[in-house]
Backbone as CSV, one residue per row, in Angstrom:
resi,resn,N_x,N_y,N_z,CA_x,CA_y,CA_z,C_x,C_y,C_z
1,UNK,0.850,-1.203,0.000,0.000,0.000,0.000,0.875,1.239,0.000
2,UNK,0.497,2.254,-0.772,1.257,3.495,-0.803,1.107,4.226,0.514
3,UNK,2.162,4.915,0.924,2.114,5.682,2.157,1.206,6.880,1.958
4,UNK,0.695,7.499,3.093,-0.148,8.675,2.957,0.540,9.793,2.200
5,UNK,1.883,9.945,2.413,2.595,11.019,1.729,2.559,10.830,0.228
6,UNK,2.672,9.570,-0.233,2.696,9.319,-1.662,1.316,9.483,-2.290
7,UNK,0.244,9.394,-1.482,-1.100,9.527,-2.005,-1.514,10.984,-2.186
8,UNK,-0.762,11.900,-1.601,-1.121,13.304,-1.638,-0.292,14.029,-2.690
9,UNK,-0.912,14.620,-3.699,-0.134,15.397,-4.667,0.427,16.655,-4.009
10,UNK,1.682,16.946,-4.268,2.335,18.125,-3.697,2.640,19.114,-4.808
11,UNK,2.131,20.330,-4.672,2.319,21.357,-5.686,3.634,22.089,-5.457
12,UNK,4.260,22.502,-6.546,5.474,23.318,-6.490,5.110,24.769,-6.789
13,UNK,5.284,25.634,-5.799,5.109,27.066,-5.998,6.489,27.701,-6.044
14,UNK,6.784,28.397,-7.121,8.100,29.011,-7.302,8.072,30.436,-6.762
15,UNK,8.959,30.707,-5.818,9.101,32.047,-5.260,10.026,32.851,-6.176
16,UNK,9.536,33.953,-6.722,10.302,34.733,-7.709,10.955,35.975,-7.098
17,UNK,11.087,36.015,-5.774,11.722,37.168,-5.132,13.127,37.437,-5.658
18,UNK,13.929,36.365,-5.837,15.311,36.562,-6.262,15.394,37.094,-7.696
19,UNK,14.407,36.806,-8.506,14.355,37.378,-9.854,14.162,38.889,-9.748
20,UNK,13.282,39.311,-8.851,13.054,40.740,-8.644,14.291,41.416,-8.057
21,UNK,14.992,40.714,-7.166,16.209,41.269,-6.579,17.257,41.544,-7.656
22,UNK,17.406,40.622,-8.596,18.346,40.802,-9.699,17.926,41.991,-10.570
23,UNK,16.661,42.089,-10.870,16.152,43.226,-11.647,16.454,44.544,-10.959
24,UNK,16.170,44.594,-9.656,16.322,45.842,-8.914,17.778,46.287,-8.794
25,UNK,18.706,45.343,-8.903,20.117,45.677,-8.706,20.654,46.601,-9.799
26,UNK,20.003,46.629,-10.955,20.458,47.477,-12.049,19.399,48.477,-12.516
27,UNK,18.222,48.437,-11.914,17.149,49.288,-12.405,16.577,48.710,-13.683
28,UNK,15.645,49.405,-14.276,15.055,48.909,-15.509,14.181,47.695,-15.264
29,UNK,14.056,46.874,-16.288,13.150,45.723,-16.191,13.787,44.460,-16.758
30,UNK,15.060,44.270,-16.433,15.779,43.085,-16.882,16.396,42.398,-15.669
31,UNK,15.963,41.150,-15.382,14.964,40.368,-16.101,13.537,40.878,-15.851
32,UNK,12.678,40.568,-16.788,11.279,40.965,-16.705,10.558,39.993,-15.758
33,UNK,10.209,40.500,-14.592,9.629,39.643,-13.550,8.345,38.963,-14.002
34,UNK,7.463,39.721,-14.626,6.183,39.160,-15.064,6.415,38.051,-16.090
35,UNK,7.316,38.271,-17.022,7.583,37.256,-18.036,8.210,36.008,-17.415
36,UNK,9.113,36.195,-16.465,9.723,35.035,-15.796,8.661,34.226,-15.058
37,UNK,7.747,34.905,-14.373,6.681,34.194,-13.659,5.805,33.412,-14.637
38,UNK,5.469,34.032,-15.766,4.683,33.323,-16.787,5.456,32.132,-17.339
39,UNK,6.760,32.300,-17.531,7.580,31.193,-18.022,7.648,30.064,-17.003
40,UNK,7.753,30.403,-15.730,7.761,29.367,-14.685,6.506,28.507,-14.782
41,UNK,5.358,29.149,-14.979,4.118,28.400,-15.157,4.190,27.523,-16.401
42,UNK,4.676,28.092,-17.503,4.768,27.328,-18.750,5.721,26.145,-18.613
43,UNK,6.720,26.281,-17.744,7.718,25.225,-17.547,7.277,24.186,-16.521
44,UNK,6.072,24.352,-15.942,5.535,23.328,-15.056,5.231,23.746,-13.638
45,UNK,5.634,24.936,-13.228,5.323,25.385,-11.867,3.813,25.419,-11.665
46,UNK,3.381,24.992,-10.480,1.952,24.913,-10.179,1.473,26.066,-9.307
47,UNK,2.358,27.032,-9.119,2.018,28.216,-8.356,3.186,29.187,-8.373
48,UNK,2.880,30.441,-8.058,3.897,31.482,-7.946,3.739,32.139,-6.575
49,UNK,4.871,32.313,-5.891,4.885,32.943,-4.576,5.701,34.228,-4.638
50,UNK,5.225,35.262,-3.950,5.990,36.488,-3.762,5.935,36.871,-2.291
51,UNK,6.980,37.566,-1.845,7.055,38.022,-0.459,7.490,39.487,-0.461
52,UNK,6.533,40.413,-0.615,6.890,41.833,-0.585,7.235,42.288,0.833
53,UNK,8.426,42.841,0.980,8.841,43.361,2.280,8.738,44.884,2.288
54,UNK,8.723,45.483,3.478,8.507,46.942,3.546,9.508,47.753,2.736
55,UNK,10.776,47.306,2.662,11.777,48.082,1.924,11.753,47.797,0.423
56,UNK,10.916,46.837,-0.008,10.758,46.499,-1.427,12.100,46.205,-2.103
57,UNK,12.979,45.542,-1.364,14.311,45.257,-1.922,14.272,44.201,-3.026
58,UNK,13.193,43.453,-3.108,13.022,42.538,-4.244,11.632,42.743,-4.839
59,UNK,10.641,42.019,-4.399,9.283,42.261,-4.915,8.801,43.647,-4.486
60,UNK,8.356,44.418,-5.443,7.764,45.715,-5.156,6.247,45.561,-5.042
61,UNK,5.651,46.423,-4.261,4.194,46.344,-4.114,3.507,46.495,-5.473
62,UNK,4.088,47.298,-6.363,3.491,47.492,-7.682,3.570,46.238,-8.544
63,UNK,4.491,45.318,-8.220,4.600,44.078,-8.990,3.396,43.166,-8.782
64,UNK,2.810,43.238,-7.602,1.831,42.231,-7.195,0.572,42.249,-8.063
65,UNK,-0.080,43.400,-8.280,-1.256,43.372,-9.172,-0.897,43.034,-10.611
66,UNK,0.318,43.385,-11.059,0.725,43.027,-12.418,0.838,41.511,-12.561
67,UNK,1.346,40.858,-11.547,1.438,39.395,-11.575,0.050,38.771,-11.518
68,UNK,-0.790,39.264,-10.637,-2.144,38.698,-10.508,-2.894,38.747,-11.837
69,UNK,-2.641,39.790,-12.622,-3.376,39.974,-13.872,-3.034,38.930,-14.928
70,UNK,-1.857,38.285,-14.812,-1.426,37.378,-15.878,-1.272,35.915,-15.435
71,UNK,-1.182,35.670,-14.137,-0.928,34.301,-13.691,-2.153,33.418,-13.881
72,UNK,-1.898,32.160,-14.221,-2.986,31.196,-14.441,-2.981,30.071,-13.417
73,UNK,-1.918,29.975,-12.614,-1.862,28.976,-11.556,-2.121,29.663,-10.220
74,UNK,-1.878,28.958,-9.131,-2.149,29.522,-7.812,-1.178,30.649,-7.477
75,UNK,-1.705,31.736,-6.948,-0.900,32.891,-6.547,-0.893,32.964,-5.026
76,UNK,0.309,32.945,-4.450,0.492,32.977,-3.001,1.303,34.224,-2.641
77,UNK,0.742,35.073,-1.803,1.466,36.240,-1.306,1.778,36.000,0.164
78,UNK,3.059,36.090,0.511,3.431,35.876,1.899,4.082,37.133,2.471
79,UNK,3.974,37.278,3.787,4.583,38.431,4.427,3.995,38.718,5.788
80,UNK,4.579,39.717,6.445,4.079,40.141,7.749,2.810,40.963,7.556
81,UNK,1.756,40.680,8.319,0.463,41.338,8.089,0.369,42.749,8.659
82,UNK,1.210,43.647,8.134,1.066,45.066,8.451,-0.185,45.586,7.743
83,UNK,-0.605,46.781,8.089,-1.791,47.343,7.452,-1.568,47.524,5.956
84,UNK,-0.383,48.005,5.582,-0.093,48.194,4.162,-0.129,46.863,3.408
85,UNK,0.437,45.835,4.009,0.443,44.510,3.386,-0.973,43.983,3.239
86,UNK,-1.772,44.104,4.275,-3.138,43.578,4.230,-3.994,44.321,3.218
87,UNK,-3.796,45.621,3.103,-4.546,46.377,2.100,-4.223,45.872,0.698
88,UNK,-2.934,45.600,0.445,-2.524,45.071,-0.859,-3.154,43.709,-1.117
89,UNK,-3.050,42.813,-0.156,-3.551,41.449,-0.341,-5.058,41.444,-0.540
90,UNK,-5.773,42.218,0.259,-7.234,42.242,0.133,-7.677,42.851,-1.196
91,UNK,-6.888,43.771,-1.720,-7.220,44.372,-3.013,-6.931,43.405,-4.157
92,UNK,-5.798,42.700,-4.083,-5.384,41.817,-5.168,-6.127,40.483,-5.120
93,UNK,-6.437,40.011,-3.923,-7.162,38.764,-3.711,-6.469,37.554,-4.366
94,UNK,-5.302,37.188,-3.854,-4.642,35.972,-4.330,-5.395,34.738,-3.839
95,UNK,-4.996,33.588,-4.333,-5.614,32.355,-3.843,-5.270,32.111,-2.377
96,UNK,-4.036,32.465,-2.009,-3.554,32.168,-0.656,-2.694,33.310,-0.139
97,UNK,-2.820,33.586,1.146,-1.929,34.512,1.834,-1.260,33.751,2.970
98,UNK,0.075,33.766,2.972,0.833,33.097,4.020,1.360,34.152,4.979
99,UNK,0.918,34.090,6.209,1.308,35.070,7.217,2.629,34.659,7.846
100,UNK,3.610,35.574,7.814,4.965,35.308,8.282,5.336,36.347,9.340
101,UNK,5.925,35.929,10.476,6.251,36.883,11.544,7.593,37.577,11.342
102,UNK,7.785,38.200,10.191,9.051,38.866,9.874,9.180,40.217,10.562
103,UNK,10.369,40.486,11.072,10.729,41.841,11.456,10.936,42.644,10.170
104,UNK,10.583,43.931,10.147,10.736,44.721,8.915,12.151,44.720,8.337
105,UNK,13.166,44.561,9.188,14.558,44.612,8.720,15.178,43.218,8.604
106,UNK,14.375,42.197,8.690,14.884,40.829,8.673,15.366,40.439,7.282
107,UNK,16.531,39.752,7.225,17.091,39.344,5.938,16.220,38.300,5.271
108,UNK,15.793,37.302,6.060,14.931,36.245,5.544,14.155,35.652,6.711
109,UNK,13.110,34.923,6.427,12.293,34.324,7.492,13.109,33.279,8.231
110,UNK,13.062,33.312,9.571,13.859,32.355,10.330,13.144,31.777,11.542
111,UNK,11.828,31.961,11.636,11.055,31.345,12.716,9.577,31.477,12.387
112,UNK,8.782,30.651,13.057,7.346,30.688,12.838,6.623,31.482,13.907
113,UNK,5.317,31.617,13.728,4.480,32.339,14.678,4.357,31.592,15.999
114,UNK,4.279,32.337,17.074,3.761,31.811,18.333,2.259,32.072,18.270
115,UNK,1.525,31.063,17.835,0.099,31.257,17.574,-0.721,31.389,18.851
116,UNK,-0.150,31.025,19.974,-0.841,31.232,21.256,-0.678,32.681,21.711
117,UNK,0.544,33.151,21.681,0.835,34.496,22.158,0.145,35.558,21.304
118,UNK,0.081,35.340,20.001,-0.485,36.326,19.082,-1.890,35.934,18.629
119,UNK,-2.582,35.210,19.460,-3.883,34.634,19.102,-4.874,35.687,18.598
120,UNK,-5.098,36.744,19.371,-6.119,37.720,19.000,-5.760,38.415,17.692
121,UNK,-4.500,38.814,17.546,-4.053,39.491,16.331,-4.237,38.594,15.114
122,UNK,-3.804,37.359,15.212,-3.900,36.440,14.079,-5.351,36.098,13.758
123,UNK,-6.169,36.030,14.762,-7.592,35.747,14.543,-8.246,36.879,13.762
124,UNK,-7.918,38.116,14.108,-8.491,39.273,13.419,-8.006,39.338,11.970
125,UNK,-6.706,39.083,11.766,-6.149,39.121,10.413,-6.755,38.024,9.551
126,UNK,-6.867,36.831,10.114,-7.422,35.705,9.369,-8.864,35.969,8.961
127,UNK,-9.652,36.503,9.874,-11.048,36.814,9.568,-11.141,37.854,8.449
128,UNK,-10.272,38.832,8.484,-10.269,39.879,7.442,-9.947,39.292,6.068
129,UNK,-8.962,38.399,6.016,-8.605,37.772,4.744,-9.720,36.851,4.251
130,UNK,-10.337,36.135,5.170,-11.437,35.248,4.789,-12.608,36.038,4.203
131,UNK,-12.827,37.251,4.676,-13.905,38.079,4.136,-13.704,38.360,2.649
132,UNK,-12.458,38.285,2.204,-12.141,38.524,0.794,-11.917,37.218,0.031
133,UNK,-12.301,36.109,0.627,-12.217,34.831,-0.053,-10.811,34.293,-0.222
134,UNK,-9.902,34.690,0.659,-8.494,34.302,0.550,-8.176,33.189,1.542
135,UNK,-7.586,32.129,1.042,-7.133,31.040,1.923,-5.957,31.535,2.759
136,UNK,-5.954,31.189,4.037,-4.928,31.675,4.956,-4.026,30.523,5.396
137,UNK,-2.729,30.718,5.181,-1.721,29.781,5.671,-0.850,30.517,6.683
138,UNK,-0.408,29.827,7.711,0.363,30.441,8.779,1.722,29.771,8.897
139,UNK,2.781,30.555,8.843,4.158,30.075,8.913,4.470,29.700,10.360
140,UNK,4.750,28.420,10.611,4.964,27.949,11.982,6.176,27.016,12.043
141,UNK,6.746,26.918,13.225,7.753,25.908,13.492,7.054,24.552,13.622
142,UNK,7.803,23.445,13.472,7.171,22.125,13.539,6.826,21.714,14.973
143,UNK,5.871,22.421,15.543,5.454,22.213,16.932,3.936,22.005,16.927
144,UNK,3.451,20.834,17.312,2.008,20.580,17.271,1.165,21.641,17.969
145,UNK,1.644,22.182,19.078,0.883,23.191,19.802,0.665,24.441,18.942
146,UNK,1.673,24.802,18.145,1.541,25.978,17.285,0.564,25.714,16.144
147,UNK,0.521,24.480,15.673,-0.435,24.112,14.630,-1.853,24.137,15.186
148,UNK,-2.018,23.636,16.394,-3.332,23.687,17.028,-3.772,25.139,17.219
149,UNK,-2.816,26.002,17.603,-3.130,27.416,17.757,-3.536,28.050,16.445
150,UNK,-2.886,27.637,15.354,-3.243,28.159,14.029,-4.668,27.769,13.665
151,UNK,-5.037,26.540,13.965,-6.410,26.111,13.681,-7.409,26.923,14.504
152,UNK,-7.066,27.195,15.763,-7.979,27.902,16.647,-8.242,29.338,16.196
153,UNK,-7.265,29.951,15.500,-7.489,31.318,15.013,-8.111,31.335,13.626
154,UNK,-8.358,30.144,13.056,-9.073,30.050,11.796,-8.240,29.780,10.564
155,UNK,-6.941,29.529,10.716,-6.089,29.273,9.554,-6.542,28.021,8.809
156,UNK,-6.475,28.082,7.491,-6.815,26.934,6.665,-5.643,25.962,6.553
157,UNK,-4.431,26.537,6.548,-3.215,25.737,6.420,-2.127,26.295,7.322
158,UNK,-1.084,25.501,7.497,0.157,25.992,8.069,1.268,25.709,7.072
159,UNK,2.290,26.556,7.087,3.502,26.286,6.320,4.621,26.007,7.311
160,UNK,5.139,24.797,7.288,6.208,24.434,8.204,7.514,25.102,7.788
161,UNK,8.160,25.777,8.730,9.453,26.401,8.492,10.512,25.304,8.479
162,UNK,11.104,25.059,7.306,11.998,23.912,7.123,13.478,24.268,7.197
163,UNK,13.809,25.478,7.649,15.209,25.855,7.786,16.022,24.898,8.638
164,UNK,15.560,24.536,9.845,16.327,23.599,10.672,16.483,22.215,10.029
165,UNK,15.448,21.760,9.334,15.556,20.480,8.623,16.673,20.533,7.586
166,UNK,16.690,21.591,6.784,17.715,21.723,5.750,19.103,21.832,6.357
167,UNK,19.223,22.535,7.464,20.519,22.732,8.115,21.086,21.418,8.633
168,UNK,20.208,20.558,9.163,20.661,19.319,9.811,20.567,18.091,8.918
169,UNK,20.080,18.263,7.696,19.818,17.120,6.829,21.047,16.243,6.612
170,UNK,22.182,16.823,6.326,23.371,16.031,6.024,24.070,15.511,7.282
171,UNK,23.691,16.000,8.450,24.244,15.473,9.707,23.529,14.186,10.094
172,UNK,22.202,14.248,10.128,21.390,13.092,10.512,19.981,13.348,10.002
173,UNK,19.689,12.850,8.827,18.412,13.200,8.217,17.221,12.627,8.963
174,UNK,17.399,11.485,9.615,16.288,10.920,10.391,15.946,11.811,11.578
175,UNK,16.968,12.301,12.258,16.720,13.211,13.377,16.162,14.531,12.880
176,UNK,16.633,14.981,11.715,16.184,16.256,11.177,14.706,16.218,10.792
177,UNK,14.244,15.085,10.275,12.873,14.996,9.792,11.871,14.696,10.906
178,UNK,12.338,14.144,12.015,11.431,13.633,13.049,10.414,14.658,13.537
179,UNK,10.816,15.886,13.909,9.792,16.836,14.385,8.798,17.234,13.312
180,UNK,9.194,17.157,12.051,8.296,17.514,10.959,7.253,16.423,10.715
181,UNK,7.651,15.184,10.917,6.696,14.085,10.812,5.631,14.231,11.902
182,UNK,6.073,14.511,13.120,5.113,14.691,14.221,4.192,15.871,13.955
183,UNK,4.757,16.953,13.435,3.941,18.132,13.132,2.928,17.833,12.032
184,UNK,3.356,17.095,11.009,2.455,16.750,9.908,1.317,15.863,10.397
185,UNK,1.640,14.912,11.241,0.606,14.041,11.792,-0.396,14.839,12.620
186,UNK,0.111,15.819,13.360,-0.779,16.669,14.153,-1.687,17.484,13.245
187,UNK,-1.133,18.021,12.152,-1.943,18.808,11.213,-3.044,17.954,10.601
188,UNK,-2.699,16.727,10.207,-3.701,15.831,9.637,-4.811,15.549,10.639
189,UNK,-4.423,15.300,11.878,-5.410,14.991,12.920,-6.318,16.188,13.192
190,UNK,-5.749,17.388,13.093,-6.514,18.602,13.374,-7.305,19.094,12.168
191,UNK,-7.055,18.505,10.999,-7.750,18.930,9.798,-7.215,20.219,9.208
192,UNK,-5.923,20.484,9.436,-5.277,21.688,8.916,-4.429,21.301,7.707
193,UNK,-4.553,22.027,6.595,-3.745,21.760,5.420,-2.278,22.040,5.685
194,UNK,-1.402,21.366,4.926,0.028,21.421,5.237,0.848,21.864,4.033
195,UNK,1.574,22.974,4.200,2.564,23.459,3.248,3.930,23.432,3.930
196,UNK,4.987,23.684,3.163,6.333,23.731,3.745,7.220,24.612,2.890
197,UNK,8.231,25.210,3.526,9.153,26.017,2.766,10.287,26.580,3.589
198,UNK,11.370,26.855,2.937,12.592,27.502,3.397,13.774,26.533,3.316
199,UNK,14.675,26.848,2.406,15.922,26.089,2.208,15.707,24.660,1.707
200,UNK,14.535,24.355,1.201,14.363,23.076,0.522,15.078,23.160,-0.829
201,UNK,15.721,22.043,-1.216,16.515,22.061,-2.449,16.553,20.669,-3.068
202,UNK,17.329,20.512,-4.132,17.377,19.236,-4.844,17.986,18.115,-4.007
203,UNK,18.769,18.462,-2.996,19.365,17.441,-2.129,18.372,16.893,-1.115
204,UNK,17.575,17.775,-0.516,16.780,17.352,0.638,15.283,17.245,0.373
205,UNK,14.822,17.650,-0.812,13.383,17.726,-1.063,12.723,16.360,-1.161
206,UNK,13.326,15.436,-1.885,12.682,14.136,-2.073,12.453,13.417,-0.742
207,UNK,13.461,13.408,0.115,13.321,12.736,1.410,12.217,13.386,2.230
208,UNK,12.161,14.710,2.206,11.107,15.411,2.939,9.739,15.028,2.398
209,UNK,9.622,15.033,1.092,8.348,14.684,0.448,7.908,13.264,0.785
210,UNK,8.858,12.347,0.792,8.522,10.943,1.045,8.096,10.687,2.487
211,UNK,8.598,11.478,3.409,8.358,11.207,4.826,7.225,12.019,5.438
212,UNK,6.792,13.061,4.756,5.786,13.953,5.352,4.406,13.642,4.793
213,UNK,3.512,13.115,5.608,2.158,12.812,5.122,1.329,14.076,4.923
214,UNK,0.538,14.077,3.865,-0.410,15.170,3.654,0.200,16.468,3.168
215,UNK,1.394,16.430,2.583,2.059,17.657,2.145,1.403,18.171,0.865
216,UNK,0.778,19.343,0.937,0.021,19.888,-0.182,0.854,20.760,-1.104
217,UNK,1.826,21.496,-0.538,2.531,22.494,-1.337,3.881,22.803,-0.723
218,UNK,4.876,22.999,-1.585,6.163,23.547,-1.143,6.425,24.825,-1.919
219,UNK,6.982,25.802,-1.242,7.356,27.068,-1.859,8.876,27.150,-1.866
220,UNK,9.462,27.262,-3.059,10.921,27.235,-3.188,11.356,28.366,-4.108
221,UNK,12.320,29.144,-3.652,12.802,30.257,-4.448,14.305,30.308,-4.579
222,UNK,14.992,30.574,-3.477,16.432,30.824,-3.528,17.198,29.679,-4.168
223,UNK,16.999,28.469,-3.672,17.746,27.324,-4.204,17.388,27.063,-5.661
224,UNK,16.117,27.196,-5.993,15.685,26.919,-7.366,16.309,27.914,-8.350
225,UNK,16.340,29.189,-7.990,16.941,30.182,-8.873,18.447,29.973,-8.972
226,UNK,19.092,29.587,-7.877,20.526,29.277,-7.922,20.791,28.095,-8.857
227,UNK,19.976,27.056,-8.766,20.149,25.897,-9.644,19.918,26.272,-11.107
228,UNK,19.009,27.204,-11.332,18.704,27.604,-12.706,19.899,28.271,-13.399
229,UNK,20.830,28.822,-12.618,22.038,29.402,-13.210,22.864,28.332,-13.921
230,UNK,22.785,27.101,-13.423,23.551,26.005,-14.006,22.725,25.179,-14.991
231,UNK,21.466,24.914,-14.626,20.662,23.966,-15.389,19.658,24.612,-16.328
232,UNK,19.442,25.913,-16.197,18.389,26.580,-16.958,17.066,26.493,-16.213
233,UNK,16.224,27.491,-16.363,14.991,27.571,-15.574,14.023,26.449,-15.911
234,UNK,13.824,26.162,-17.186,12.901,25.113,-17.589,13.329,23.775,-17.004
235,UNK,14.572,23.416,-17.220,15.086,22.137,-16.733,15.042,22.065,-15.216
236,UNK,15.370,23.163,-14.548,15.396,23.167,-13.080,14.009,22.922,-12.495
237,UNK,13.000,23.578,-13.043,11.638,23.359,-12.540,11.234,21.905,-12.727
238,UNK,11.585,21.323,-13.851,11.281,19.911,-14.073,12.033,19.022,-13.089
239,UNK,13.257,19.378,-12.746,14.035,18.609,-11.770,13.371,18.642,-10.399
240,UNK,12.889,19.804,-10.007,12.196,19.900,-8.719,10.873,19.139,-8.732
241,UNK,10.157,19.226,-9.830,8.909,18.468,-9.930,9.159,16.968,-9.816
242,UNK,10.247,16.490,-10.365,10.562,15.061,-10.265,10.823,14.656,-8.813
243,UNK,11.403,15.549,-8.026,11.621,15.244,-6.612,10.298,15.103,-5.861
244,UNK,9.279,15.763,-6.368,7.972,15.753,-5.703,7.067,14.637,-6.203
245,UNK,7.477,13.935,-7.252,6.616,12.891,-7.811,7.035,11.509,-7.342
């Protein structure tokens, strides 16, 4: 019998932040972010993710409605739910909004929400997004209590922060995956959808996919764009899709 993980199709959402970062480094519109996102879809990506930060060092707020207008797969906007961010998301109405507890000056996401401590705030934000028909995912560490807290505030999904898994994968992959298996089992039991992201790559993705039951979606950007420098974007997306199949 196939394992639960193998029975669940896992979608690949390509995070195009690094494409925007490259564009912004020289000004102008090279590479063309919208065209790259459309090409990612044409090359097999099943979703596009963006993470606009307050300083707009990569994705600009103006990029988001331009992307929404042309994308044909799932559109996921992730970020800290400031008022400016929420106004953008509610106006654009992506398929999914992933709430991330980023500090405004943070280089990259490095921890999940304490869904107990921020219960009232997250509940209000989730309700606001639901009013606009947007699925809500919450970025959490692989801790069952935090997943239960996400469900209690109304989140439809959680996205497991996989940075520690990626960091420890080559030391002891069984130990690295163990808390994520427990977290996934808790999500399944609670009826919460399961996404994952951060530092997943061609080395560690297949093992994660095989061991995590109910994995619906992974969001991958930095590693995928780095691999595309060597393998080409079309080939790289296909390589990642093969890890998920």
